[in-house]
C-alpha positions in Angstrom: -34.3 35.7 41.4 -37.6 36.3 39.8 -36.2 39.0 37.5 -33.4 36.7 36.4 -36.0 33.9 35.5 -38.1 36.5 33.7 -35.1 37.6 31.7 -34.4 34.1 30.6 -38.1 33.5 29.6 -38.1 36.7 27.5 -34.8 35.7 25.8 -36.3 32.3 24.9 -39.5 34.0 23.7 -37.4 36.2 21.4 -35.4 33.3 20.1 -38.4 31.2 19.4 -40.4 34.0 17.7 -37.7 34.6 15.0 -38.2 31.2 13.3 -41.9 31.8 13.2 -41.4 35.2 11.6 -39.1 33.6 9.0 -41.7 30.9 8.3 -44.4 33.5 7.9 -42.3 35.5 5.4 -41.6 32.3 3.4 -45.3 31.4 3.4 -46.2 34.9 2.2 -43.7 34.7 -0.7 -45.0 31.2 -1.7 -48.6 32.4 -1.8 -47.6 35.5 -3.9 -45.6 33.3 -6.4 -48.6 30.9 -6.7 -51.0 33.8 -7.5 -48.6 35.2 -10.1 -48.3 31.8 -11.7 -52.1 31.5 -11.9 -52.4 34.9 -13.4 -49.7 34.1 -15.9 -51.5 30.9 -17.0 -54.7 32.8 -17.8 -53.0 35.8 -19.4 -53.8 36.6 -23.1 -51.3 35.4 -25.7 -48.4 37.7 -26.5 -49.0 40.4 -29.0 -48.2 39.5 -32.6 -49.7 36.0 -32.5 -53.0 35.9 -34.5 -56.1 34.7 -32.6 -57.7 31.5 -33.9 -60.6 33.5 -35.3 -58.3 35.7 -37.3 -56.3 32.8 -38.6 -59.5 31.0 -39.7 -60.6 34.1 -41.5 -57.3 34.3 -43.4 -57.4 30.6 -44.2 -61.0 30.9 -45.5 -60.0 33.9 -47.6 -57.0 32.2 -49.1 -59.1 29.1 -50.0 -61.8 31.2 -51.7 -59.2 33.2 -53.6 -57.5 30.0 -54.9 -60.9 28.5 -55.8 -61.6 31.6 -57.9 -58.2 31.5 -59.5 -58.8 27.8 -60.5 -62.3 28.6 -61.9 -60.7 31.5 -63.8 -58.2 29.2 -65.5 -60.9 26.8 -66.5 -63.0 29.6 -67.9 -60.1 30.8 -69.9 -59.5 27.4 -71.3 -63.1 27.0 -72.3 -63.3 30.5 -73.8 -60.2 30.0 -75.9 -61.4 26.5 -77.0 -64.7 28.1 -78.2 -62.8 30.9 -80.0 -60.6 28.3 -81.7 -63.7 26.3 -82.7 -65.2 29.5 -84.3 -62.0 30.2 -86.2 -62.0 26.6 -87.6 -65.3 27.2 -89.3 -64.1 30.4 -91.1 -65.2 30.2 -94.8 -67.5 27.3 -94.1 -71.2 27.4 -93.6 -73.2 24.4 -92.3 -75.6 23.7 -89.4 -73.3 21.0 -88.1 -70.4 23.4 -87.8 -72.6 26.1 -86.3 -73.9 23.6 -83.8 -70.3 22.7 -82.8 -69.5 26.3 -82.2 -72.7 26.8 -80.1 -71.8 23.8 -77.9 -68.3 25.2 -77.3 -69.8 28.6 -76.5 -72.3 27.2 -74.1 -69.6 25.2 -72.3 -67.5 28.4 -72.0 -70.5 30.4 -70.8 -71.1 27.8 -68.0 -67.5 28.0 -67.0 -67.7 31.8 -66.9 -70.8 31.6 -64.7 -69.0 29.3 -62.2 -66.0 31.7 -62.3 -68.2 34.7 -61.5 -69.8 32.8 -58.6 -66.4 31.8 -57.2 -65.1 35.4 -57.6 -68.1 36.7 -55.6 -67.5 34.2 -52.9 -63.8 35.3 -52.7 -64.9 38.9 -52.3 -67.3 38.0 -49.5 -64.5 36.3 -47.6 -61.7 38.7 -48.5 -59.6 40.4 -45.9 -59.5 44.1 -45.4 -56.1 44.3 -47.0 -57.1 42.3 -50.1 -60.8 43.4 -50.5 -60.0 46.0 -53.2 -58.2 43.4 -55.3 -61.0 40.8 -54.8 -63.6 43.3 -55.9 -61.6 44.2 -59.0 -61.4 40.5 -59.9 -65.1 40.0 -59.3 -65.9 43.0 -61.6 -63.7 41.6 -64.3 -65.4 38.2 -64.0 -68.8 39.9 -64.4 -67.6 41.6 -67.6 -66.1 38.4 -68.9 -69.2 36.4 -68.1 -71.4 39.0 -69.9 -69.1 38.9 -72.9 -69.3 35.1 -73.1 -73.1 35.2 -72.8 -73.1 37.7 -75.7 -71.0 35.3 -77.7 -73.3 32.4 -76.9 -76.2 34.5 -78.2 -74.3 35.1 -81.4 -73.7 31.4 -81.7 -77.4 30.7 -81.2 -78.2 33.1 -84.0 -75.6 31.6 -86.2 -77.2 28.2 -85.9 -80.5 29.7 -87.1 -78.9 31.5 -89.9 -77.1 28.4 -91.1 -80.4 26.9 -92.4 -82.9 29.8 -92.6 -80.8 32.5 -94.5 -78.7 32.8 -97.5 -75.1 31.7 -97.5 -73.9 35.3 -97.2 -76.0 36.0 -94.2 -75.0 32.8 -92.6 -71.4 33.6 -93.1 -71.9 37.1 -91.6 -73.6 35.5 -88.6 -70.7 33.1 -88.2 -68.2 35.9 -88.4 -70.0 37.9 -85.8 -69.9 34.8 -83.6 -66.1 34.5 -84.1 -65.6 38.1 -83.2 -67.7 37.8 -80.1 -65.8 34.7 -79.0 -62.5 36.4 -79.4 -63.7 39.4 -77.4 -65.0 37.1 -74.7 -61.7 35.1 -74.5 -59.7 38.3 -74.1 -62.1 39.5 -71.3 -61.7 36.2 -69.6 -57.9 36.4 -69.7 -58.1 39.9 -68.2 -60.3 38.6 -65.5 -58.0 35.7 -64.8 -55.1 38.0 -64.4 -57.0 40.1 -61.9 -58.0 37.0 -60.0 -54.5 35.7 -59.9 -53.3 39.0 -58.5 -56.0 38.9 -55.8 -55.0 35.3 -54.9 -51.3 36.3 -54.7 -52.1 39.1 -52.3 -54.2 36.8 -50.1 -51.4 34.3 -50.1 -49.0 37.0 -48.8 -51.5 37.9 -46.1 -51.6 34.2 -45.1 -47.8 34.1 -44.8 -47.7 37.3 -42.7 -50.3 35.7 -40.3 -48.2 32.5 -40.0 -44.9 34.4 -39.5 -43.7 34.7 -35.9 -44.1 38.1 -34.2 -41.2 40.5 -34.8 -40.0 38.9 -38.0 -41.7 41.2 -40.5 -39.4 43.0 -42.8 -39.2 46.7 -42.2 
């Protein structure tokens, strides 16, 4: 009788232990899934998406490159205006005309200085992939700025010659100024082309950064 009762008790124990084992397994799976979800929420972003710091650097480089390009266009306009002013005085000698050329040359020199400054800023913020182009543009801006300063110096001399020298000497000084202004305008156009190229390369880099991962053309 005792063995029969013990058999029944053991059978009940086995039957009641199985649900507990199943509950334990489910609880273990739930804890594991929760841990996986927590790890996934703190995992780094997928490869191919640029971090915020990189994106900010690209944006800053693009803005600086565009600012330099805008300054370059303004410098070209000012240089060409000064060159045209010089050509308009050909064959004429007067202090008033020489003063007009000098004012135009000074304005162009100031624009050239601003361009050179912006080009330097663009180089400082350039990306690794565009740094060579930015440096080339900066070097061209330095040359153009120096050429414009030389033209301004000629214009200053021309003003002096217009009243303190003979007509022939004054005309030679004016012609020297015209040649210097033409040279400066050409240097400025060359610098502007280099700056536009650097800005275009930076713009492409910005597009690549914004493009979803895996969409780059092979």
